N, C-alpha and C positions, 0 to 999 in steps of 0.2 A: 550302525554296528561297526565295531573296530575290526580291521584286518589284522590278524594275530600271527606272528612268526614265533614258533616255539624254539627256544635255544636250549640245547642240552649237551651233556657230555659227562664223563666220569669225573670223580673227584680228582683235582689236580690237573685237569685238562686245559684250563685257561678260560673258562666261561666268563669270568669277570673281566678279563682283558678284552674279550670280544664285545661284551655288553657295554663296557665303558666307551668303546669306540662308537658303537651305535648311538649312545647318548650324546657324544661329542657331535654327531651328525644331526642332532635334533630329534631323535626318535625316543618316544616314551619307552622306558624300560621298567618292567615289573619283575621283581626278583622274588622267587618263592621262598628263599631263605630269609629275606627281610620280612616277608609276610608271616613266616613261621615264628619269627621273634615277636612280631606285633601281637599275635593271638595269644601269647603266653606272658604278656606284660603284667606287672603287679595289678591286682584288682580284676583281672579277667578270669572268668569261670574256669577256663582250661587250666590255668596255673593252680587253682585251688584243687582241681581233680587230680592233677599230677602229684601234688604234695601229699594228698591223702593216700594215693596209691603207692608211691615210692618212699614216702616218709620225708620228714623235714630236712634230711641231709642233702636233698637235691636243691635246696634253696641257699642262696648266699645270705650273708648277714643283713644285707639291705632289702631282703625279700624278693630279689630277682632270681630267676632260674639259673642254676649252675649247669650250664649246657654241657660242659666237658664231663662232669660227673654223671649226668643223665646219659650221655652218649656211651660212656663206658658200661653202664648197666645194660642198656638195651642192645648193644652190639655183642654182649656176652650171653644174652638170653633171647632167643628168637620169639618166644611167647610174649615177653615184655615189649619187644620191638613192635610186634603186631598190635598189642594193646594200645601203645602210644600212637601208632599210625592210624588206628581206627578212630581215636579221639581227635587227632589234629588234622588229618587230611581234609575232611569236609570243611573245617573252619578256615584252613589255609586257602582252599579252593574258593570259598566265598569272598575272602579278602582280595585274592588275585583278580577274580572276575570283576569286582567293583572297581578296582584300580584300572584294569584294562579298558573298561567301558568309559572311563573318564578321559582317555587319551585324546589329545587334540592333534597329534602328529599323523601323517598319512597312513602309517601302520604302527603297531606296537610290538615290542619284543617281550616274550614271557620266558624268563630264565628259570630253569628248574632241573636239578639233577635227577629228579624222579618223574620227568615229563611223561615217559611211556609207562613206567611202573605204576604210577598213581592215576593213570587214565587222563591226565591233563592234556594230552595231545588231541583229545577229542574236540577241543575248542579252538584248535589252531588250523590255519589254512595251509601253512607250510612248516616243516620241521628242519631245523638247522642243527647239525651235530658238529661239535668241536672234537676232533679226533686227535689222539696222541698215543704212542706206544705205551703199554702198561708199565714198563720199567721206568719210564719218565714220570708217569702218574705217581708211582710209588715214591720215587725220590723227591719229587716236588712237594708232595703232601707231608712227608716226614719232616722235611726242612721247614715248611710253612707252619705246621701245627705242632711241631715237637712231639709227634705221635710215634709209637713204635711201628716197626714193619708189620707186626701181627695185627695191631689195631687198624692200620690202613688197609691191609688185605681183607679184614672183616668188613669194612665199609665198602670196599670194591665188590666183594662177593654179594653184598645186599643190593647192589645196583644191577641194572641190566648189563649184560656182557657187551663188550665192544662190538662183536658181530651183530648182536640184536639191535643195538642202537643204529649201526650203519644201515641195516636192512630197512629201518623206518625213515631214514633220512631222505629229504628232497634235495638238500644241499649239505656239503661237508666243507669245513674249514680245518686244514691240517696245521696244528700248532706245535711244530717241532723245530721251528727256525727262529728268525729274528722278529722283534716287535714290528718292525717296518713291513716285513712280509705279511704278518698277521693283519695289519691295518689295510694293506693292499687288497687282501681277500675280502675283508669286511666292506671296504668301499665298493668293490665290484658287486657284492650281494645287495648292498644298499641301493644301488642304481637299478638293479633288477627288480627289487621289491617295490620300488616306487612305480615301476611300470606295471607290476602285477596287481597291486592293491586296488586301484580303481576298477579293475576288470573282474575281480572275483568277489562275489557277495559273501559277506561274513556269515558264519554259522550263528544260529541262535542257540542259546543254552537249553538243553532238554531237561 
């Protein structure tokens, strides 16, 4: 069974920069966002259900999901967001689990913005939080995704609060400095995880 480190943080916190460094160090990285895209690829049952529920306007001309349009809909209506999460979370979890158990590295990283909210932390031996002040989260995400401040705040509000994430953390990386400093923090945690992984039995899925 794979020793799993759950990596989480709010939108714009820099989870990808951290996970990319772990990948450079030879660690298997499973990204929940990638899995989320895989389960709604054309031909998958989930995409058909989404199109029936929200209408054909959420599909691009090539039949793929218009994720930006869907995001606008669900973050404007909590009931629609809950419907979508009820459909996708079990499918995403299954995809993540299968990928994690195929890992050949000493441990694996599970990257998920909803690690705690979706209950995914239950399969992790340790939780690593990438922490950043909320004003930096807002500025980074607006610049990266060309979203309005209102849209970004809605996404942030749907995620666990900064305090709640930190309360769950076994380890914390602070990402408010240089990339070099970020890499130094990851490298230190990598060495620690290499020592922990053989000593801790991996949980089995319930």
